[in-house]
N, CA, C and O atoms as a Tripos MOL2 file, in Angstrom:
@<TRIPOS>MOLECULE
protein
  324   323    81     0     0
PROTEIN
NO_CHARGES

@<TRIPOS>ATOM
      1 N         126.9890   87.9110   48.5870 N.3       1 SER1
      2 CA        126.9800   88.1040   50.0210 C.3       1 SER1
      3 C         128.2800   87.5900   50.6470 C.2       1 SER1
      4 O         128.7900   88.1850   51.5960 O.2       1 SER1
      5 N         128.8130   86.4870   50.1160 N.am      2 GLN2
      6 CA        130.0660   85.9470   50.6510 C.3       2 GLN2
      7 C         131.2190   86.9270   50.4350 C.2       2 GLN2
      8 O         132.0710   87.1010   51.3060 O.2       2 GLN2
      9 N         131.2330   87.5530   49.2820 N.am      3 ILE3
     10 CA        132.3140   88.5010   48.9910 C.3       3 ILE3
     11 C         132.2050   89.7110   49.9010 C.2       3 ILE3
     12 O         133.2060   90.1660   50.4530 O.2       3 ILE3
     13 N         130.9940   90.2360   50.0620 N.am      4 ALA4
     14 CA        130.7950   91.4260   50.8970 C.3       4 ALA4
     15 C         131.1530   91.1470   52.3540 C.2       4 ALA4
     16 O         131.8710   91.9320   52.9740 O.2       4 ALA4
     17 N         130.6620   90.0450   52.9040 N.am      5 THR5
     18 CA        130.9690   89.7400   54.3010 C.3       5 THR5
     19 C         132.4460   89.3960   54.4740 C.2       5 THR5
     20 O         133.0530   89.7460   55.4860 O.2       5 THR5
     21 N         133.0220   88.7110   53.4850 N.am      6 GLY6
     22 CA        134.4430   88.3700   53.5580 C.3       6 GLY6
     23 C         135.3320   89.5980   53.5390 C.2       6 GLY6
     24 O         136.3130   89.6690   54.2790 O.2       6 GLY6
     25 N         134.9960   90.5700   52.6940 N.am      7 LEU7
     26 CA        135.7820   91.8090   52.6570 C.3       7 LEU7
     27 C         135.6470   92.5800   53.9640 C.2       7 LEU7
     28 O         136.6290   93.1110   54.4830 O.2       7 LEU7
     29 N         134.4370   92.6410   54.4870 N.am      8 PHE8
     30 CA        134.2340   93.3340   55.7600 C.3       8 PHE8
     31 C         135.0280   92.6680   56.8760 C.2       8 PHE8
     32 O         135.6840   93.3470   57.6660 O.2       8 PHE8
     33 N         134.9710   91.3470   56.9440 N.am      9 LEU9
     34 CA        135.7130   90.6310   57.9790 C.3       9 LEU9
     35 C         137.2190   90.7920   57.7910 C.2       9 LEU9
     36 O         137.9600   90.8850   58.7700 O.2       9 LEU9
     37 N         137.6720   90.8250   56.5430 N.am     10 ALA10
     38 CA        139.1030   90.9720   56.2690 C.3      10 ALA10
     39 C         139.6270   92.3280   56.7340 C.2      10 ALA10
     40 O         140.7980   92.4530   57.0920 O.2      10 ALA10
     41 N         138.7700   93.3370   56.7300 N.am     11 MET11
     42 CA        139.1980   94.6620   57.1930 C.3      11 MET11
     43 C         139.4810   94.6690   58.6920 C.2      11 MET11
     44 O         140.2630   95.4940   59.1660 O.2      11 MET11
     45 N         138.8630   93.7680   59.4410 N.am     12 HIS12
     46 CA        139.0080   93.7590   60.8930 C.3      12 HIS12
     47 C         139.8210   92.5800   61.4130 C.2      12 HIS12
     48 O         140.0850   92.4990   62.6130 O.2      12 HIS12
     49 N         140.2210   91.6670   60.5350 N.am     13 TYR13
     50 CA        140.9000   90.4440   60.9700 C.3      13 TYR13
     51 C         142.4070   90.6050   60.8990 C.2      13 TYR13
     52 O         142.9320   91.2090   59.9630 O.2      13 TYR13
     53 N         143.1020   90.0620   61.8900 N.am     14 THR14
     54 CA        144.5610   90.0260   61.9020 C.3      14 THR14
     55 C         144.9880   88.5660   61.8450 C.2      14 THR14
     56 O         144.5780   87.7630   62.6840 O.2      14 THR14
     57 N         145.8110   88.2210   60.8580 N.am     15 ALA15
     58 CA        146.1670   86.8220   60.6270 C.3      15 ALA15
     59 C         147.3690   86.3480   61.4350 C.2      15 ALA15
     60 O         147.7820   85.1970   61.2920 O.2      15 ALA15
     61 N         147.9300   87.1870   62.2640 N.am     16 ASP16
     62 CA        149.0670   86.7890   63.0850 C.3      16 ASP16
     63 C         148.6190   85.7620   64.1280 C.2      16 ASP16
     64 O         147.5460   85.9000   64.7170 O.2      16 ASP16
     65 N         149.4310   84.7440   64.3530 N.am     17 THR17
     66 CA        149.0270   83.6570   65.2540 C.3      17 THR17
     67 C         148.8110   84.1300   66.6880 C.2      17 THR17
     68 O         148.0090   83.5460   67.4160 O.2      17 THR17
     69 N         149.4990   85.1550   67.0920 N.am     18 SER18
     70 CA        149.3480   85.6140   68.4780 C.3      18 SER18
     71 C         148.1460   86.5340   68.6700 C.2      18 SER18
     72 O         147.7140   86.7450   69.8030 O.2      18 SER18
     73 N         147.5940   87.0880   67.5840 N.am     19 THR19
     74 CA        146.4800   88.0320   67.7250 C.3      19 THR19
     75 C         145.2160   87.6200   66.9730 C.2      19 THR19
     76 O         144.2310   88.3570   66.9880 O.2      19 THR19
     77 N         145.2230   86.4620   66.3190 N.am     20 ALA20
     78 CA        144.0630   86.0480   65.5160 C.3      20 ALA20
     79 C         142.8210   85.8640   66.3820 C.2      20 ALA20
     80 O         141.7400   86.3330   66.0240 O.2      20 ALA20
     81 N         142.9670   85.1920   67.5070 N.am     21 PHE21
     82 CA        141.8050   84.9770   68.3750 C.3      21 PHE21
     83 C         141.2500   86.2960   68.8850 C.2      21 PHE21
     84 O         140.0350   86.4830   68.9460 O.2      21 PHE21
     85 N         142.1380   87.2080   69.2490 N.am     22 ASN22
     86 CA        141.6860   88.5070   69.7450 C.3      22 ASN22
     87 C         140.9850   89.3090   68.6580 C.2      22 ASN22
     88 O         140.0580   90.0630   68.9530 O.2      22 ASN22
     89 N         141.4110   89.1620   67.4100 N.am     23 SER23
     90 CA        140.7360   89.8950   66.3390 C.3      23 SER23
     91 C         139.3390   89.3370   66.0950 C.2      23 SER23
     92 O         138.4160   90.0980   65.8020 O.2      23 SER23
     93 N         139.1660   88.0210   66.2110 N.am     24 ILE24
     94 CA        137.8300   87.4250   66.0860 C.3      24 ILE24
     95 C         136.9510   87.8910   67.2420 C.2      24 ILE24
     96 O         135.7830   88.2260   67.0480 O.2      24 ILE24
     97 N         137.5120   87.9080   68.4220 N.am     25 SER25
     98 CA        136.7740   88.3980   69.5840 C.3      25 SER25
     99 C         136.3760   89.8580   69.3940 C.2      25 SER25
    100 O         135.2600   90.2470   69.7390 O.2      25 SER25
    101 N         137.2710   90.6550   68.8530 N.am     26 HIS26
    102 CA        136.9830   92.0710   68.5750 C.3      26 HIS26
    103 C         135.8460   92.2030   67.5660 C.2      26 HIS26
    104 O         134.9510   93.0310   67.7420 O.2      26 HIS26
    105 N         135.8780   91.3900   66.5110 N.am     27 ILE27
    106 CA        134.8220   91.4420   65.4910 C.3      27 ILE27
    107 C         133.4720   91.1090   66.1190 C.2      27 ILE27
    108 O         132.4810   91.7900   65.8580 O.2      27 ILE27
    109 N         133.4310   90.0730   66.9390 N.am     28 CYS28
    110 CA        132.1560   89.6250   67.5120 C.3      28 CYS28
    111 C         131.6330   90.5540   68.5990 C.2      28 CYS28
    112 O         130.4200   90.6910   68.7560 O.2      28 CYS28
    113 N         132.5150   91.1890   69.3460 N.am     29 ARG29
    114 CA        132.0750   91.9730   70.4990 C.3      29 ARG29
    115 C         132.0250   93.4730   70.2500 C.2      29 ARG29
    116 O         131.1100   94.1460   70.7250 O.2      29 ARG29
    117 N         132.9950   94.0100   69.5110 N.am     30 ASP30
    118 CA        133.1320   95.4660   69.4200 C.3      30 ASP30
    119 C         132.6140   96.0620   68.1150 C.2      30 ASP30
    120 O         132.1780   97.2130   68.0980 O.2      30 ASP30
    121 N         132.6530   95.3120   67.0400 N.am     31 VAL31
    122 CA        132.2090   95.8200   65.7410 C.3      31 VAL31
    123 C         130.6900   95.7050   65.6680 C.2      31 VAL31
    124 O         130.1220   94.6730   66.0250 O.2      31 VAL31
    125 N         130.0330   96.7720   65.2020 N.am     32 ASN32
    126 CA        128.5760   96.7510   65.0830 C.3      32 ASN32
    127 C         128.1380   95.6310   64.1490 C.2      32 ASN32
    128 O         128.5570   95.5840   62.9920 O.2      32 ASN32
    129 N         127.3140   94.7490   64.6390 N.am     33 SER33
    130 CA        126.7990   93.5800   63.9080 C.3      33 SER33
    131 C         127.9120   92.6720   63.3900 C.2      33 SER33
    132 O         127.7070   91.9320   62.4280 O.2      33 SER33
    133 N         129.0710   92.7210   64.0100 N.am     34 GLY34
    134 CA        130.1800   91.8690   63.5940 C.3      34 GLY34
    135 C         129.8850   90.3980   63.7950 C.2      34 GLY34
    136 O         130.2470   89.5670   62.9630 O.2      34 GLY34
    137 N         129.2260   90.0740   64.9010 N.am     35 TRP35
    138 CA        128.8520   88.6830   65.1640 C.3      35 TRP35
    139 C         127.9200   88.1650   64.0830 C.2      35 TRP35
    140 O         128.0210   87.0090   63.6730 O.2      35 TRP35
    141 N         127.0030   89.0260   63.6150 N.am     36 LEU36
    142 CA        126.0590   88.6200   62.5820 C.3      36 LEU36
    143 C         126.7700   88.3890   61.2500 C.2      36 LEU36
    144 O         126.5150   87.3950   60.5700 O.2      36 LEU36
    145 N         127.6570   89.3040   60.8820 N.am     37 LEU37
    146 CA        128.3830   89.1520   59.6160 C.3      37 LEU37
    147 C         129.2860   87.9240   59.6350 C.2      37 LEU37
    148 O         129.4020   87.2200   58.6320 O.2      37 LEU37
    149 N         129.9190   87.6700   60.7650 N.am     38 ARG38
    150 CA        130.7860   86.4840   60.8690 C.3      38 ARG38
    151 C         129.9710   85.2040   60.7090 C.2      38 ARG38
    152 O         130.3830   84.2840   60.0030 O.2      38 ARG38
    153 N         128.8190   85.1480   61.3640 N.am     39 ASN39
    154 CA        127.9690   83.9590   61.2530 C.3      39 ASN39
    155 C         127.3620   83.8320   59.8590 C.2      39 ASN39
    156 O         127.2370   82.7230   59.3400 O.2      39 ASN39
    157 N         126.9830   84.9550   59.2470 N.am     40 MET40
    158 CA        126.4640   84.9030   57.8790 C.3      40 MET40
    159 C         127.5240   84.3660   56.9230 C.2      40 MET40
    160 O         127.2190   83.5810   56.0240 O.2      40 MET40
    161 N         128.7680   84.7910   57.1210 N.am     41 HIS41
    162 CA        129.8590   84.3480   56.2560 C.3      41 HIS41
    163 C         130.1180   82.8470   56.4380 C.2      41 HIS41
    164 O         130.2760   82.1210   55.4560 O.2      41 HIS41
    165 N         130.1610   82.3920   57.6710 N.am     42 ALA42
    166 CA        130.4220   80.9710   57.9420 C.3      42 ALA42
    167 C         129.2750   80.0990   57.4540 C.2      42 ALA42
    168 O         129.5060   79.0790   56.8040 O.2      42 ALA42
    169 N         128.0560   80.4850   57.7580 N.am     43 ASN43
    170 CA        126.9040   79.6810   57.3430 C.3      43 ASN43
    171 C         126.6770   79.7550   55.8410 C.2      43 ASN43
    172 O         126.2130   78.7880   55.2370 O.2      43 ASN43
    173 N         126.9970   80.8870   55.2360 N.am     44 GLY44
    174 CA        126.8780   81.0060   53.7810 C.3      44 GLY44
    175 C         127.8290   80.0640   53.0660 C.2      44 GLY44
    176 O         127.4640   79.4520   52.0620 O.2      44 GLY44
    177 N         129.0500   79.9440   53.5800 N.am     45 ALA45
    178 CA        130.0140   79.0190   52.9810 C.3      45 ALA45
    179 C         129.5450   77.5760   53.1350 C.2      45 ALA45
    180 O         129.6670   76.7790   52.2050 O.2      45 ALA45
    181 N         129.0150   77.2430   54.2950 N.am     46 SER46
    182 CA        128.5060   75.8830   54.5100 C.3      46 SER46
    183 C         127.3330   75.5820   53.5900 C.2      46 SER46
    184 O         127.2510   74.4920   53.0240 O.2      46 SER46
    185 N         126.4300   76.5360   53.4370 N.am     47 LEU47
    186 CA        125.2800   76.3580   52.5540 C.3      47 LEU47
    187 C         125.7220   76.1990   51.1010 C.2      47 LEU47
    188 O         125.1670   75.3850   50.3630 O.2      47 LEU47
    189 N         126.7220   76.9790   50.6960 N.am     48 PHE48
    190 CA        127.2440   76.8910   49.3360 C.3      48 PHE48
    191 C         127.7640   75.4840   49.0440 C.2      48 PHE48
    192 O         127.4340   74.9070   48.0080 O.2      48 PHE48
    193 N         128.5680   74.9320   49.9410 N.am     49 PHE49
    194 CA        129.1170   73.5960   49.7140 C.3      49 PHE49
    195 C         128.0490   72.5170   49.8310 C.2      49 PHE49
    196 O         128.1270   71.4950   49.1480 O.2      49 PHE49
    197 N         127.0590   72.7280   50.6820 N.am     50 MET50
    198 CA        125.9590   71.7740   50.7660 C.3      50 MET50
    199 C         125.2100   71.7250   49.4340 C.2      50 MET50
    200 O         124.8370   70.6480   48.9680 O.2      50 MET50
    201 N         124.9930   72.8770   48.8300 N.am     51 CYS51
    202 CA        124.3220   72.9100   47.5240 C.3      51 CYS51
    203 C         125.1660   72.2280   46.4510 C.2      51 CYS51
    204 O         124.6290   71.5340   45.5870 O.2      51 CYS51
    205 N         126.4770   72.4210   46.5020 N.am     52 ILE52
    206 CA        127.3590   71.7570   45.5370 C.3      52 ILE52
    207 C         127.2660   70.2370   45.6880 C.2      52 ILE52
    208 O         127.1410   69.5220   44.6940 O.2      52 ILE52
    209 N         127.3260   69.7440   46.9250 N.am     53 TYR53
    210 CA        127.2760   68.3010   47.1430 C.3      53 TYR53
    211 C         125.9230   67.7180   46.7620 C.2      53 TYR53
    212 O         125.8570   66.6070   46.2370 O.2      53 TYR53
    213 N         124.8450   68.4480   47.0160 N.am     54 LEU54
    214 CA        123.5230   67.9840   46.5890 C.3      54 LEU54
    215 C         123.4260   67.9380   45.0690 C.2      54 LEU54
    216 O         122.8080   67.0320   44.5080 O.2      54 LEU54
    217 N         124.0300   68.9060   44.4110 N.am     55 HIS55
    218 CA        124.0370   68.9290   42.9490 C.3      55 HIS55
    219 C         124.8100   67.7250   42.3910 C.2      55 HIS55
    220 O         124.3780   67.1040   41.4200 O.2      55 HIS55
    221 N         125.9410   67.4010   43.0030 N.am     56 ILE56
    222 CA        126.7240   66.2320   42.5860 C.3      56 ILE56
    223 C         125.9220   64.9530   42.8210 C.2      56 ILE56
    224 O         125.8900   64.0720   41.9630 O.2      56 ILE56
    225 N         125.2770   64.8530   43.9770 N.am     57 ALA57
    226 CA        124.4760   63.6600   44.2840 C.3      57 ALA57
    227 C         123.3310   63.5080   43.2920 C.2      57 ALA57
    228 O         123.0120   62.3950   42.8730 O.2      57 ALA57
    229 N         122.7160   64.6180   42.9160 N.am     58 ARG58
    230 CA        121.6340   64.5570   41.9350 C.3      58 ARG58
    231 C         122.1640   64.0740   40.5870 C.2      58 ARG58
    232 O         121.5190   63.2770   39.9060 O.2      58 ARG58
    233 N         123.3470   64.5650   40.2070 N.am     59 GLY59
    234 CA        123.9510   64.1290   38.9520 C.3      59 GLY59
    235 C         124.2690   62.6500   38.9440 C.2      59 GLY59
    236 O         124.0870   61.9760   37.9300 O.2      59 GLY59
    237 N         124.7420   62.1430   40.0670 N.am     60 ILE60
    238 CA        125.0270   60.7100   40.1660 C.3      60 ILE60
    239 C         123.7300   59.9090   40.1340 C.2      60 ILE60
    240 O         123.6560   58.8770   39.4680 O.2      60 ILE60
    241 N         122.7140   60.3740   40.8430 N.am     61 TYR61
    242 CA        121.4330   59.6640   40.9020 C.3      61 TYR61
    243 C         120.7860   59.5600   39.5230 C.2      61 TYR61
    244 O         120.2720   58.5040   39.1550 O.2      61 TYR61
    245 N         120.8120   60.6490   38.7640 N.am     62 TYR62
    246 CA        120.1700   60.6510   37.4510 C.3      62 TYR62
    247 C         121.0810   60.1530   36.3290 C.2      62 TYR62
    248 O         120.6700   60.1380   35.1690 O.2      62 TYR62
    249 N         122.2940   59.7520   36.6480 N.am     63 GLY63
    250 CA        123.1890   59.1780   35.6520 C.3      63 GLY63
    251 C         123.8240   60.1990   34.7280 C.2      63 GLY63
    252 O         124.1310   59.8830   33.5790 O.2      63 GLY63
    253 N         124.0260   61.4080   35.2070 N.am     64 SER64
    254 CA        124.6360   62.4450   34.3780 C.3      64 SER64
    255 C         126.0870   62.1360   34.0340 C.2      64 SER64
    256 O         126.6450   62.7240   33.1070 O.2      64 SER64
    257 N         126.7020   61.2160   34.7750 N.am     65 TYR65
    258 CA        128.0920   60.8550   34.4920 C.3      65 TYR65
    259 C         128.2180   60.1320   33.1540 C.2      65 TYR65
    260 O         129.3280   59.9650   32.6470 O.2      65 TYR65
    261 N         127.1140   59.7080   32.5830 N.am     66 LEU66
    262 CA        127.1600   59.0630   31.2710 C.3      66 LEU66
    263 C         127.4980   60.0580   30.1620 C.2      66 LEU66
    264 O         128.0300   59.6740   29.1210 O.2      66 LEU66
    265 N         127.1940   61.3230   30.3830 N.am     67 PHE67
    266 CA        127.5570   62.3790   29.4390 C.3      67 PHE67
    267 C         128.9310   62.9020   29.8460 C.2      67 PHE67
    268 O         129.0520   63.8100   30.6690 O.2      67 PHE67
    269 N         129.9650   62.3060   29.2480 N.am     68 LYS68
    270 CA        131.3410   62.5260   29.7050 C.3      68 LYS68
    271 C         131.7490   63.9950   29.6850 C.2      68 LYS68
    272 O         132.3520   64.4830   30.6400 O.2      68 LYS68
    273 N         131.4230   64.7050   28.5990 N.am     69 GLU69
    274 CA        131.8620   66.0980   28.4950 C.3      69 GLU69
    275 C         131.2130   66.9570   29.5850 C.2      69 GLU69
    276 O         131.8830   67.7660   30.2250 O.2      69 GLU69
    277 N         129.9320   66.7780   29.7850 N.am     70 THR70
    278 CA        129.2280   67.5410   30.8130 C.3      70 THR70
    279 C         129.7650   67.2030   32.1980 C.2      70 THR70
    280 O         129.9760   68.0930   33.0220 O.2      70 THR70
    281 N         129.9810   65.9310   32.4500 N.am     71 TRP71
    282 CA        130.4900   65.5050   33.7530 C.3      71 TRP71
    283 C         131.8940   66.0470   33.9980 C.2      71 TRP71
    284 O         132.1970   66.5090   35.0980 O.2      71 TRP71
    285 N         132.7590   65.9930   32.9690 N.am     72 ASN72
    286 CA        134.1260   66.4930   33.1250 C.3      72 ASN72
    287 C         134.1480   67.9930   33.3800 C.2      72 ASN72
    288 O         134.9670   68.4750   34.1630 O.2      72 ASN72
    289 N         133.2630   68.7340   32.7330 N.am     73 ILE73
    290 CA        133.1790   70.1700   32.9900 C.3      73 ILE73
    291 C         132.7420   70.4090   34.4320 C.2      73 ILE73
    292 O         133.2630   71.3030   35.0990 O.2      73 ILE73
    293 N         131.7950   69.6200   34.9110 N.am     74 GLY74
    294 CA        131.3550   69.7380   36.3000 C.3      74 GLY74
    295 C         132.4660   69.4320   37.2850 C.2      74 GLY74
    296 O         132.5950   70.1110   38.3030 O.2      74 GLY74
    297 N         133.2690   68.4210   36.9980 N.am     75 VAL75
    298 CA        134.3940   68.0760   37.8770 C.3      75 VAL75
    299 C         135.4260   69.1970   37.8740 C.2      75 VAL75
    300 O         135.9710   69.5370   38.9250 O.2      75 VAL75
    301 N         135.7020   69.7750   36.7080 N.am     76 MET76
    302 CA        136.6410   70.9030   36.6430 C.3      76 MET76
    303 C         136.1160   72.0930   37.4490 C.2      76 MET76
    304 O         136.8790   72.7550   38.1530 O.2      76 MET76
    305 N         134.8220   72.3580   37.3450 N.am     77 MET77
    306 CA        134.2350   73.4570   38.1120 C.3      77 MET77
    307 C         134.3220   73.1890   39.6130 C.2      77 MET77
    308 O         134.5250   74.1160   40.3960 O.2      77 MET77
    309 N         134.1690   71.9310   40.0180 N.am     78 LEU78
    310 CA        134.2980   71.5790   41.4320 C.3      78 LEU78
    311 C         135.7070   71.8740   41.9340 C.2      78 LEU78
    312 O         135.8750   72.4040   43.0320 O.2      78 LEU78
    313 N         136.7200   71.5350   41.1370 N.am     79 PHE79
    314 CA        138.0920   71.7930   41.5610 C.3      79 PHE79
    315 C         138.4230   73.2790   41.5680 C.2      79 PHE79
    316 O         139.2640   73.7200   42.3510 O.2      79 PHE79
    317 N         137.7770   74.0490   40.7140 N.am     80 ILE80
    318 CA        137.9940   75.4960   40.7090 C.3      80 ILE80
    319 C         137.4390   76.1220   41.9830 C.2      80 ILE80
    320 O         138.0360   77.0330   42.5560 O.2      80 ILE80
    321 N         136.2850   75.6160   42.4150 N.am     81 VAL81
    322 CA        135.6650   76.1490   43.6340 C.3      81 VAL81
    323 C         136.4750   75.6770   44.8160 C.2      81 VAL81
    324 O         136.1470   75.9990   45.9580 O.2      81 VAL81
@<TRIPOS>BOND
     1     1     2 1
     2     2     3 1
     3     3     4 2
     4     3     5 am
     5     5     6 1
     6     6     7 1
     7     7     8 2
     8     7     9 am
     9     9    10 1
    10    10    11 1
    11    11    12 2
    12    11    13 am
    13    13    14 1
    14    14    15 1
    15    15    16 2
    16    15    17 am
    17    17    18 1
    18    18    19 1
    19    19    20 2
    20    19    21 am
    21    21    22 1
    22    22    23 1
    23    23    24 2
    24    23    25 am
    25    25    26 1
    26    26    27 1
    27    27    28 2
    28    27    29 am
    29    29    30 1
    30    30    31 1
    31    31    32 2
    32    31    33 am
    33    33    34 1
    34    34    35 1
    35    35    36 2
    36    35    37 am
    37    37    38 1
    38    38    39 1
    39    39    40 2
    40    39    41 am
    41    41    42 1
    42    42    43 1
    43    43    44 2
    44    43    45 am
    45    45    46 1
    46    46    47 1
    47    47    48 2
    48    47    49 am
    49    49    50 1
    50    50    51 1
    51    51    52 2
    52    51    53 am
    53    53    54 1
    54    54    55 1
    55    55    56 2
    56    55    57 am
    57    57    58 1
    58    58    59 1
    59    59    60 2
    60    59    61 am
    61    61    62 1
    62    62    63 1
    63    63    64 2
    64    63    65 am
    65    65    66 1
    66    66    67 1
    67    67    68 2
    68    67    69 am
    69    69    70 1
    70    70    71 1
    71    71    72 2
    72    71    73 am
    73    73    74 1
    74    74    75 1
    75    75    76 2
    76    75    77 am
    77    77    78 1
    78    78    79 1
    79    79    80 2
    80    79    81 am
    81    81    82 1
    82    82    83 1
    83    83    84 2
    84    83    85 am
    85    85    86 1
    86    86    87 1
    87    87    88 2
    88    87    89 am
    89    89    90 1
    90    90    91 1
    91    91    92 2
    92    91    93 am
    93    93    94 1
    94    94    95 1
    95    95    96 2
    96    95    97 am
    97    97    98 1
    98    98    99 1
    99    99   100 2
   100    99   101 am
   101   101   102 1
   102   102   103 1
   103   103   104 2
   104   103   105 am
   105   105   106 1
   106   106   107 1
   107   107   108 2
   108   107   109 am
   109   109   110 1
   110   110   111 1
   111   111   112 2
   112   111   113 am
   113   113   114 1
   114   114   115 1
   115   115   116 2
   116   115   117 am
   117   117   118 1
   118   118   119 1
   119   119   120 2
   120   119   121 am
   121   121   122 1
   122   122   123 1
   123   123   124 2
   124   123   125 am
   125   125   126 1
   126   126   127 1
   127   127   128 2
   128   127   129 am
   129   129   130 1
   130   130   131 1
   131   131   132 2
   132   131   133 am
   133   133   134 1
   134   134   135 1
   135   135   136 2
   136   135   137 am
   137   137   138 1
   138   138   139 1
   139   139   140 2
   140   139   141 am
   141   141   142 1
   142   142   143 1
   143   143   144 2
   144   143   145 am
   145   145   146 1
   146   146   147 1
   147   147   148 2
   148   147   149 am
   149   149   150 1
   150   150   151 1
   151   151   152 2
   152   151   153 am
   153   153   154 1
   154   154   155 1
   155   155   156 2
   156   155   157 am
   157   157   158 1
   158   158   159 1
   159   159   160 2
   160   159   161 am
   161   161   162 1
   162   162   163 1
   163   163   164 2
   164   163   165 am
   165   165   166 1
   166   166   167 1
   167   167   168 2
   168   167   169 am
   169   169   170 1
   170   170   171 1
   171   171   172 2
   172   171   173 am
   173   173   174 1
   174   174   175 1
   175   175   176 2
   176   175   177 am
   177   177   178 1
   178   178   179 1
   179   179   180 2
   180   179   181 am
   181   181   182 1
   182   182   183 1
   183   183   184 2
   184   183   185 am
   185   185   186 1
   186   186   187 1
   187   187   188 2
   188   187   189 am
   189   189   190 1
   190   190   191 1
   191   191   192 2
   192   191   193 am
   193   193   194 1
   194   194   195 1
   195   195   196 2
   196   195   197 am
   197   197   198 1
   198   198   199 1
   199   199   200 2
   200   199   201 am
   201   201   202 1
   202   202   203 1
   203   203   204 2
   204   203   205 am
   205   205   206 1
   206   206   207 1
   207   207   208 2
   208   207   209 am
   209   209   210 1
   210   210   211 1
   211   211   212 2
   212   211   213 am
   213   213   214 1
   214   214   215 1
   215   215   216 2
   216   215   217 am
   217   217   218 1
   218   218   219 1
   219   219   220 2
   220   219   221 am
   221   221   222 1
   222   222   223 1
   223   223   224 2
   224   223   225 am
   225   225   226 1
   226   226   227 1
   227   227   228 2
   228   227   229 am
   229   229   230 1
   230   230   231 1
   231   231   232 2
   232   231   233 am
   233   233   234 1
   234   234   235 1
   235   235   236 2
   236   235   237 am
   237   237   238 1
   238   238   239 1
   239   239   240 2
   240   239   241 am
   241   241   242 1
   242   242   243 1
   243   243   244 2
   244   243   245 am
   245   245   246 1
   246   246   247 1
   247   247   248 2
   248   247   249 am
   249   249   250 1
   250   250   251 1
   251   251   252 2
   252   251   253 am
   253   253   254 1
   254   254   255 1
   255   255   256 2
   256   255   257 am
   257   257   258 1
   258   258   259 1
   259   259   260 2
   260   259   261 am
   261   261   262 1
   262   262   263 1
   263   263   264 2
   264   263   265 am
   265   265   266 1
   266   266   267 1
   267   267   268 2
   268   267   269 am
   269   269   270 1
   270   270   271 1
   271   271   272 2
   272   271   273 am
   273   273   274 1
   274   274   275 1
   275   275   276 2
   276   275   277 am
   277   277   278 1
   278   278   279 1
   279   279   280 2
   280   279   281 am
   281   281   282 1
   282   282   283 1
   283   283   284 2
   284   283   285 am
   285   285   286 1
   286   286   287 1
   287   287   288 2
   288   287   289 am
   289   289   290 1
   290   290   291 1
   291   291   292 2
   292   291   293 am
   293   293   294 1
   294   294   295 1
   295   295   296 2
   296   295   297 am
   297   297   298 1
   298   298   299 1
   299   299   300 2
   300   299   301 am
   301   301   302 1
   302   302   303 1
   303   303   304 2
   304   303   305 am
   305   305   306 1
   306   306   307 1
   307   307   308 2
   308   307   309 am
   309   309   310 1
   310   310   311 1
   311   311   312 2
   312   311   313 am
   313   313   314 1
   314   314   315 1
   315   315   316 2
   316   315   317 am
   317   317   318 1
   318   318   319 1
   319   319   320 2
   320   319   321 am
   321   321   322 1
   322   322   323 1
   323   323   324 2
@<TRIPOS>SUBSTRUCTURE
     1 SER1         2 RESIDUE 1 A SER
     2 GLN2         6 RESIDUE 1 A GLN
     3 ILE3        10 RESIDUE 1 A ILE
     4 ALA4        14 RESIDUE 1 A ALA
     5 THR5        18 RESIDUE 1 A THR
     6 GLY6        22 RESIDUE 1 A GLY
     7 LEU7        26 RESIDUE 1 A LEU
     8 PHE8        30 RESIDUE 1 A PHE
     9 LEU9        34 RESIDUE 1 A LEU
    10 ALA10       38 RESIDUE 1 A ALA
    11 MET11       42 RESIDUE 1 A MET
    12 HIS12       46 RESIDUE 1 A HIS
    13 TYR13       50 RESIDUE 1 A TYR
    14 THR14       54 RESIDUE 1 A THR
    15 ALA15       58 RESIDUE 1 A ALA
    16 ASP16       62 RESIDUE 1 A ASP
    17 THR17       66 RESIDUE 1 A THR
    18 SER18       70 RESIDUE 1 A SER
    19 THR19       74 RESIDUE 1 A THR
    20 ALA20       78 RESIDUE 1 A ALA
    21 PHE21       82 RESIDUE 1 A PHE
    22 ASN22       86 RESIDUE 1 A ASN
    23 SER23       90 RESIDUE 1 A SER
    24 ILE24       94 RESIDUE 1 A ILE
    25 SER25       98 RESIDUE 1 A SER
    26 HIS26      102 RESIDUE 1 A HIS
    27 ILE27      106 RESIDUE 1 A ILE
    28 CYS28      110 RESIDUE 1 A CYS
    29 ARG29      114 RESIDUE 1 A ARG
    30 ASP30      118 RESIDUE 1 A ASP
    31 VAL31      122 RESIDUE 1 A VAL
    32 ASN32      126 RESIDUE 1 A ASN
    33 SER33      130 RESIDUE 1 A SER
    34 GLY34      134 RESIDUE 1 A GLY
    35 TRP35      138 RESIDUE 1 A TRP
    36 LEU36      142 RESIDUE 1 A LEU
    37 LEU37      146 RESIDUE 1 A LEU
    38 ARG38      150 RESIDUE 1 A ARG
    39 ASN39      154 RESIDUE 1 A ASN
    40 MET40      158 RESIDUE 1 A MET
    41 HIS41      162 RESIDUE 1 A HIS
    42 ALA42      166 RESIDUE 1 A ALA
    43 ASN43      170 RESIDUE 1 A ASN
    44 GLY44      174 RESIDUE 1 A GLY
    45 ALA45      178 RESIDUE 1 A ALA
    46 SER46      182 RESIDUE 1 A SER
    47 LEU47      186 RESIDUE 1 A LEU
    48 PHE48      190 RESIDUE 1 A PHE
    49 PHE49      194 RESIDUE 1 A PHE
    50 MET50      198 RESIDUE 1 A MET
    51 CYS51      202 RESIDUE 1 A CYS
    52 ILE52      206 RESIDUE 1 A ILE
    53 TYR53      210 RESIDUE 1 A TYR
    54 LEU54      214 RESIDUE 1 A LEU
    55 HIS55      218 RESIDUE 1 A HIS
    56 ILE56      222 RESIDUE 1 A ILE
    57 ALA57      226 RESIDUE 1 A ALA
    58 ARG58      230 RESIDUE 1 A ARG
    59 GLY59      234 RESIDUE 1 A GLY
    60 ILE60      238 RESIDUE 1 A ILE
    61 TYR61      242 RESIDUE 1 A TYR
    62 TYR62      246 RESIDUE 1 A TYR
    63 GLY63      250 RESIDUE 1 A GLY
    64 SER64      254 RESIDUE 1 A SER
    65 TYR65      258 RESIDUE 1 A TYR
    66 LEU66      262 RESIDUE 1 A LEU
    67 PHE67      266 RESIDUE 1 A PHE
    68 LYS68      270 RESIDUE 1 A LYS
    69 GLU69      274 RESIDUE 1 A GLU
    70 THR70      278 RESIDUE 1 A THR
    71 TRP71      282 RESIDUE 1 A TRP
    72 ASN72      286 RESIDUE 1 A ASN
    73 ILE73      290 RESIDUE 1 A ILE
    74 GLY74      294 RESIDUE 1 A GLY
    75 VAL75      298 RESIDUE 1 A VAL
    76 MET76      302 RESIDUE 1 A MET
    77 MET77      306 RESIDUE 1 A MET
    78 LEU78      310 RESIDUE 1 A LEU
    79 PHE79      314 RESIDUE 1 A PHE
    80 ILE80      318 RESIDUE 1 A ILE
    81 VAL81      322 RESIDUE 1 A VAL
């Protein structure tokens, strides 16, 4: 869902500093369901990182850091994301 909404938003977004705000306004006001896709994309990213942080907290709580190889792979995956 993040990829789909991100691609859709990228088709309508202009990254120029003088027109970026207007392109966001255009997405929210003029594009059909643009406001919904923008909010889904923003909230989806927040939910994704919340799940990552909860997963890390669970690993710390249960002592998963004692398994060095597993923990190091998890840390590498965190940096990739």
